[in-house]
N, C-alpha and C positions, 0 to 999 in steps of 0.2 A: 562645299567651300563657299558657295554664294552667301550662305547664311552665317558662316563663321568669320569671314574677313571683316564684315562691317563692325560688329561689336569689338573685335580685337583692335581694329584701327582706331575707333573712337576712344577706346579705353587707353591706348597708348598716347593718343593726342592729349587726353585729359591728364595723364600722368606726367608727360614730358613738356606739354605746351603751356604757354602763358595764355590764359583765357581772356585777358583783356583785349578789347578791340584797339585798332590803331587810333591814336588821337586824331581828332578831326582836323587839327591845325598842323599835323605832321607834314613837313615839306619833303617830298621825295625828289632825289636828284634827277634832273632831266636825262633821258637816255638818248644818246646819239647813235645813229645807224651809219657806220662808215661805209658800208657796201653800197650806199646810195650815191657814191661818187662825191657829191658835195655833202658836208655834214647836215644830217636831217634829224630833227626831233621826231621821236617815235610817234608822238601825238599828231604830227602833221602828215604822216604817211598816207597816201591815197589808196594803196593796195594793202592787203593783209601783210603785216610785218611782225615777226616774233623775235624777241631778244631774250636769250637765256643767259642769266647773270653768273658771275663767278661763284656766288653763294650756292646757286642751284646746281652748278656743275660739281662743286665739292660734295654736296649731299648725295649725288648719284654715284660717285666714285667710278667713273667709266673706265673700262679696260681698253676701249678703242674709241676713236673720235666719234664715230656714228652713234655710240652709246649715249652721247650727250643729247641726241636728237630724238630718242625713241618715244618719248612721251608727248611729242608735239602733234597737235591735231592737224590733219591734212598732209602729214608726212609719214611715209611707210619705210621702215628699215627692215630688210629681210634678215632673218636669223642666221640661215646657213649653218656654218660650223662655229659660230661665235667668234672668238678671238683668232681662229684659224682661217676665217673667211678672207679671201684675197680681194674681193670687190665689195663695195658697200651695199649694193642692192637697193638703192634709193628710188623712191617714186614720190614726186611732189604733186599733190592735188590733181590726180587723174592723168599724169604724164608718166608712163612707165619707163624705167631704166635710168640709171645715174648718168648715162650719156646725154640725156635731154635736159639735165639740170647742171648748172655751173657751180662747182665747189671751189672755194678760194681759201687760202691761208694767208692772212695779212694782205689780201687783195691780189694774190698770185694764183693763177689757175692751176689746179692739180690734175687737169686732164692731160693724158699723154698724147703724143703726136702720131700714134699708130691707130689705135681703136677709138680714141676719144673717151676711154674709160677713166674713172676716177680711182686712183690707187693710193690708199692712205695708210697701208701697213707700215708699222714702224714709227709713225709720228705719235709722240706721247701726248695723251690728252691732258696730262698734268701741266703742260705749258699754256693751255688755253684759258683766257680770262673772260671771254665773252663769245657767244655764237649768235650770229644774225641770220635770219631766214626771211628773204623777200619772196613771197609767193607770186605766181603769175608770170606771164611772159616778160622777160627783161632784156630782150634783144635790142630795144631802143638805146640801152646803155652798153650792153655787153656783147651783142652779136650772137652768133651761133652757140649752141650748148646751153642756152638759157631759156629754153621753151617753158620748162616747169617753174623756173625761178632761180634764185641765187642763194647759196649758203656760204657765209664767210666766217671762218674761225679766226678770232683776233687773239694773238699771243701776248704774253706778259712782257713788260719791261720794268727794270728795277727803279725804285724811287730813292734808293740809297744802297749801301753795301748789303749784299745778300749772299747766303750760301745755304743749301739745303739738299735733302735727299729723301727719296721714298724707297723703301725696300719692302718686299712682300712675298708671301708664299701661299699657295692654295692647292686644292686637290678636289677630286670628285668624291661625293659622299658614297656613291655606289661605283666601284671601280669599273671602268669600261664604258660608262655612260656620259662622261664629261671629261674635258681636258685634265690630265693627271700631272702632278708635280709641276705646277705653274710657278715659275720664278720670275720676279721682276725687280729691276733696279733703275732708278731715275735720279740723276744728279744735276744740280744747276748752281751756277755762281754768276755774280755780276755786280755792277755798281753804277751809281750816278756820280760823276765827277763834278768838281766845282766849275769847270768850263762848259757844263751842259752836255758833256759826252756821256752817254749811257751805253753799256754793253751787257750782254747776257750770253752765257755759254751753257749748253745742255748736252747730256749724254743719256741714252736710254738703251736698256737691254732687257729682253723678255724671252722666255722659252718655256716649252711644255712638252711632256712626253705624249701628249695628245690622247685620242681615244678612237675607237673603231666606229668611224662615222659613215663609212662607205660599205655597202653590201655588195655581194657578188651573186647575181641571179642569172638564170638561163636554163637551158636543157641539161639534164644530167648526162654526163659523158657515158658512152657505151662501156660496159664492163665495170660499172661502179654502182654503189648504193649509197643511200643517205640523202641528206637535204631535207628541207622543210617546205611543204607546198605553200605557195603564196600567190599573189597576182602582181602584174605590172601596174604602173600608174594608170594604164588604159583599161584595167580590169581583166586582162587576159591571164589565163593560168600560167604560172611559171614556178620555178623551184629556187628557194634560197639555198645556194650552194655553200655559202660561208661569208666571211668578211675580210676585207683588206686589213692590213696591219694598222696599228695605232698611227694616226696621222700626226706625226711630230711637227713642231713649228719652232722657229727661232727668228727673232727680229732684233735689229739694233738701229739706232739713229744717233746723229750728232748735229748740233746746230750752233751757229754763231750769229748773233743779231746785234747790230750797232746802229745807233742814231745819235744825232747831235742837234740841239736847238741853237741856232746861231744868233738869236736875238730877233725880236719882232715876230714875224710870221714865217721866218725861214728855218728850214730843217732839212738835213740830209739823212739818209739811212742806207744800210747795206746789210746783206746777210748771205749765209750759206747753209744749206740743209742737205744732209745725207740720209737716205732711206735704204735699208737693206733688210730683206726677209727671205725666208725660204721654208719649204716643207718637204718631208720625206715620209716613208712608210716603214714601220717595223714588220716583224714576221706576221704573215697572214694566218687566218684560222679557217680551216676547211671542215665542212660537215660530211664530206664524201670519203668513201673508203673503197678500195679495190675488192671486187667480188672474189678474186682468186687468192689474194694474199692478206686482205684486211688492212693494207697500208694506206695512209692518207693519200688522197688524190687532189692535185692542184691543176688548174688550167691556167692559160695565159691571162684570163680575166682577173686572177688574183695578183697580178703584177702591179706594183705601184712605183712610179718613177719620181725622181726629185724635181723640184722647181726652185728657181732662184730669181730674185729681183734686186736690182741696184739702180738707184737714181740719185743724181746730184742736181740741186737747184741753186743758182746764184742770182742775186738781184741787187739793184742799186736804184735809189730814188732821190728826188730832190723836189722840194716845194718852197715857194716863196711868193711874196707880194709881187704882182706884175701889173703895172698900170693901176686901174681902179679895181682890180680883182686879185685873184690868187691862182698861181700856176702850179700844177702838179705833174711830175714826170716819173715814170717807173719803167725800168728795163729789167727783164728777167730772161734767164736761159735755163731750160730743163733738159738734162741729158739722161735718158734711160739707157744705161750701159749694158744691162743684162735683164732680159725678161723671158726666161726659158722654162720649159717643162719637157718631160720625157714620157713617151708612151711605148708600150710593147706592141709589136705587130705580129702578123700571122707567123706561126711556128715558134713563138716564144714560150717559155715556161715561167713559172712564178719566181724563179731565181735568176733567170738570164735568157739570152737568145736575142733575136732580131728586134730592133726598135727604131724609134726616130726621136731626135732632139729638135725642138722648135725654139728658136731664139728670135725675139722681135725688138731689137734696139731701135730707139727713135730719139729725136731731139726736137725741141720747140724753142723758138726765140720770139719774145713778145716785147712790143713797145706800146705804152699807153700814156698819152699826155692829154690833159684837159685843163681848161681855164674856167674858173668860177668867179662870178661877181654878183653882188647885190646891188641892183639898180632900182632904187625906190621899192616898189612892191614886188619886184621881180627878182628871183634868184636864178641866174642864168648859168648853164654849164655848156661849154663847147669843147669837143674833143676829137682826137685822131688816134686810131689804133692800127697796129700792124702785128701780124703773127705769121710765122713760117713754121710749118710742120714737115719733118722728113722722117721716113721710116724705111727699113730694109729688113723684112722678115724672111728668115731662111729655115727650111727643114733639112736636117742632115740624117742620113741613114746611119744606124749604129749596128755593129756586129753583136753587141751585147748591151741591152737597154740598161743594165745595172752599172755600166761603165760609161759615163758621158764622154770619155776621151777615146772611145772606140769608133770614131767617125770613119765611114767608108766612102762617102760621097754626098753631093748635094741632091736632095730629092725634089724640093720645090723652093720657089722664091717669089716674094711679092714686095715691090718697092714703089715709092712714089713721093711726090712733094706737093705741098699746098701753100700758096701765098695768099694772104688776106690783107686788104687795105680797107679801112672804114673811117667814116666821119659821122659824128653824132652831135645832137643838139637837144637840150632839155631845159624847160623853164618851169619853175615853181612860182606861181603868181598868187600872191596874197590879195585877193579881191577885197576882203574885209579881214579884220583881226580873227574872225572865226571861220572864214571860207578860203581854202587853198585849192587852186586849180593847177594841174600838172599836165604839160604836153611835152612829148619827146618824139624824135625822129632820128633814125640811123640808116645810113646807106653802107652796105657791105659789097665788096667785089672780090671774088676769089678765083684762083686759077689752079687747077690740078695739072701737073706736068711730070714727065719722067716715069709714067706708069709702065710697069713691066711685071708680067706673070710668067713663071716657068713651072711646069709640072711634067710628069712623065709623058704627057701627050704632046708637048711641044713648048715653044717659046712664043709669047704673045705681047708685043709692045702695044701700048694704048695711046690714043691720040690725046693731045692737050685739050683741056676743057676749061671754059670760062663761064661763070655764073654770077649773078648779082641779086640783091634783095633789098627792099625797103622795109623797115620795121618801125611802124608808128605806135605811139601809146598816148592815151589821154586818161586823166583821172581827176577826182575831186574829193576833198575832205571837208566836212561841215561839222563844226562843233556847236551843237545846239545848246550845250551848257557845259559846265566844268566836268560833268559826269557822263555826258552822252555825246558820242561822235558817230556820224554817218559817213561812209566812204564808198566810193565806186571807182572802177577803172576798167579800161578795155585796151587791148593791144594785139599786135601780131608779132610772131617770132618764127625763127627757122632753125633748122639743124642740117648742116651740109654733110654728105656722106664722107666717111674717112677713108684712109688708105686701106684699112681692113675691109670696109664695106665694098670698095670698088675693085680691089685687086687680089684679095686674099681668100682662097678656098681652103677649107679645112675638113678634117675627118673626125666624126664622132663614132661612138661604139655602135650606134644603130643606123646612122645615115651620114652622108657627106653634105657639106654646105658649099655651094658654088657662088663665087664672087660675081658681081654684075657691074662692069664699067659704065653702064648707061644709067645708073641710078641718079635720080633727081633729088634735090633737097626736100626735106619734109617741112611743112609749115603748120602753125597753129594760129587760129584766131580765137581769142579768149576774152571773157568779161566776168566781172564779179560785182557783187554788192554786199556790204557788210555793216555791222554795227559794233561799236565798243561802248559798253555801258558799265557804270559803277553805281549800282542801285542802292548800296549801303556802304558804310565806312568799312574799308578793308575788302570789300567784295568787287569782283570784276567778271563781267560776262562778255564774251566775244563770239560772234557768229558771222559766217560768210557763206553765201551761195555763189558757186562758180560754174562756169560752162566753158568747155574747150571743143573747138571744131578742128580736127586734124586732117590735113590733106597730104597725100603721097607718103603716108607713114611707111618707113623702112621696116620691112617685115620679112619673115621667112615664108616662102611659098609652099605649096603642098608637096608631099613626097611624090617623086617620079622615079620610074625604074632607071637605074644607072648601070655603068659597067661593072662587071664582076658580081652582079646580082645584088648590089647594095644601092638603096634608094638615095636620091639626090634632092636637096631642097635649095632652090635658087633665091638669093636675096632679091626682093622686089619692092616696088612702091605700091602699097596696097590701097589704092583708091582713097576712101574717106572713112574716118572714124570720129566718134565724139565721146566725151565724158563730161559728166556734170555731177554736182553733189553739194553737200552741206557740211560745214564744220561748226561745231558748237563746243565752247569751253567755258568752264566756270572755275574761278579761283577765289578762295577767301584767305586773307592774310590776317592772322590774329595780331601779329606784330612783325617786326623785321626778321624774327627768328623762327616763326611758326606759321605754316600754311598748309592748306589742303587744296586739292585740285581734282577735276574730272573733265574729260572731253570725249566727244564722239565725232566720227567722220563717216559719212556715207558717200560712196562714189558709184555712180551708175555709168558704166562704160559699155560701148557697143561698136562693133565693126559695121559700117553702113554699106560700103561698096568694096568688093575685092574679086575682080574677075578671075584672077589666078587661083583663088581658093574660095569658091562659092560656099563651102561648108562653114567658113568663118563668119559669114554675114549674119548679123543678129546676135553674135556671141560676145561674151565679155572679153575685153582686152587681156592679154596675157600678163601675169605677174602683178596684177592689181587686185587687192582684196576689196570686196564691196563694202564691208563694214570694219571699222576700227574703233577702239575705245581705250582710254587710259584713265586710271585714277590712282591717287596716292597722297602722301603727306611727307613733309619733313619738319622736324621739331628739334629745338635746342632748349635745354634746361640746365643752367650752370655749365659744368664741364662736359655734359653728355649731349650727344646728338643722335637722333634716330630718324631714319628715312625708309619708306617703303613705297613701292608702286606696283601696279598690275597693269598689263596691257593685253588687249585682245585683238586678233585679226581673223577674219573669216577666210574660207578656203580661196586659194588662187589657182589659176590654170596656167600651164606652160604650153599646152596644145591650143592652136588658134581655133580649133573647132570645139574646144572645151570638152574633149572626150576623156581627159584624164580625171575622171571623177572618183577613182579609188582613193581611199584614205588609209593611213597607217602602214604604207608600204614605201619602199625605196623609190625615189624620184617624184613622189607626190608632194604637194604643197598643202599641208593640212591647216585647218583652223586651229587656233590655240589661245589659251589664256595662261600667262605666266606671271609670277610675282617675284620681285627681287626686294631685298631688304639690306640695310646697312646700319650698324651701331658703332659709334665712335666715342672715344673719351679723350679729352684734351688735358694732359698732365700740366702743361704750361702753355704760354703763347707760342713756344717753339715746337713742342713735342706732342704729337697726337697718334693714338693707336686706334685701329678700326678693324671690324670684322664684317664682311659682306657675304651674303648668301644669294646665289643666283638660282632661278627656277626653284623657289622655296618649296613648292608643293610637288616637285619632281614630275612635271607634266611630260608625258611621252608624245612626241609628234615628229613629223618630218617636214623639213624645209628643203626639199630635194634630198639632202643628207639627213641622217638621224640627228636631230637637234640636240644640243647639250642638255643633259639632265641636271639634277641638283648638284651644286658645287659650292665650296666656301673659299674665301680668300682673306687672309689676315695681313695687315700692313702696318708699318711704322713710318711716320712722316716727321721730318725735322726741318724747320725753316727758321733761319736767323737773319 
């Protein structure tokens, strides 16, 4: 494949692309980065900042929000089960886990109030007109959850009357290797009225019959035969007993977004978003048979319970001139009404028996207000933020795991509340027309209260805790010429432990996880240097070296013997860790409709100190690939559009001692190179048909689960 892709790609570009270079005097519209609080020109950013345009998003035809980001250097998106993946699996420039990076939609945080996870299922990517990625610690503006950076998805608003829909159907090329019978429908309508009032309404629904993404491994039950010898991710011998049923998925969402310009710089906005999704399992497949009768044999490991998620977010904002500056106010409330999943427990069978239902409802209320003013050479931002998170997670015992209504009692509970108050200040100082210096400082004070843990061993109330943090940041951007910019920045950020970290213990198939009410916030001190260069007309090269020093990293400790013969891992603050690396990207735009790109990311991460788990010292941090690369093109010629991209990630580890070196087995995180392609034809300005193929060369690999194989998706889009 290495030798086949290059001539194919170059040939397609030649066939579809316009080979003329961009005119030297072509004026590109300035790009504003709204996630920087005050409107910031991309060319003045002191840290590495990437903006993905509406045209690029359209070329990729993403099936989920994170698909918009997959070809970005310095950013890793775990494959998982593709569209069935409940969490995004993000890692920004050496900072593992989406919980350490802040994800916004129109400036509203998507983190939940329970685990701090980013849950994006059900939000249609068709609504997004621009994605902004601010790399590096952003706690000086955003506080916790912004250690690795900030991602902001900006959604569309109409410029006149609009109505449209997207409908599509797809399937696996080889049945059982990718989501089957994928159905999608997206509808939108809106208008811009004469009084400046704009509104947009959307509805989205998608479903799939899924595929067999989860294996069942373990010892062969007594009195049975069959199974396929394999290994665990740690390399130990085991037996593949069969597979769970097709992992079905269904999602839906609805949104209303309203805003009105009142004249001058004044504007108000409001909105509502509903997210709903869930998964289930079809009939499992066993490779085992009874020695006595030859009948199929199923164990409780074949059981697959349902999961459901429902969240509503409402927001209201106002901005206006205030004194010599501009005032911005945003209030939002997020209510996770259901976040449940079901597991089978000891004594269960593949079709029923004892189980537990876990539900983790939570809610978050946020207030963010800031004032921005241009004072001569200074662009000053002063702000105040408040956030309250509340969560109450409960485990219920079930007499029949296949029936969520068969509750028999409360098994465990974890609840708590966090209040955060913060003040921040940032100044962009234009020392000269070509030199911008940025300085920022934020103070956060938070309080955890109402902590309570209940499990079969007893009831444990937890004391109130208070913590605070200062988050400074400094940076500079120097334009040596119209084509060459140097930039550097340094800062410190933190991430506070969540209700989940502090109070919630959980049970996995191989070990239990124990909560730790004494956890401290984790912090990172980071710096970077970079260059943005346009060495020829239409060409752009961007490169950044980054370094992160992480203290008190929240981690899972080593396995220790626990009750009932099952190991226990305690959540700990793991001393010190560091990550550093280099990103390099090159893009050539033949014209506004044709471009090629390639990028590389190298991340060297290492645990430096961890007394609780000495075997992790000197090892690579978990769920961080050392090497990444992407390459691709998108091209338009007349009514046709063609886009293709390939992405590579080296092996990742889930074990802190990096003992999970096995490849091609369930629960491993394999290296992979996959290629996606899309062909579209525009019948008119309103009507477009397209065909997309994912994993074009049908690469087999595991990203814990069996990753999706080759699949196609055809769609019809109408916009008026």
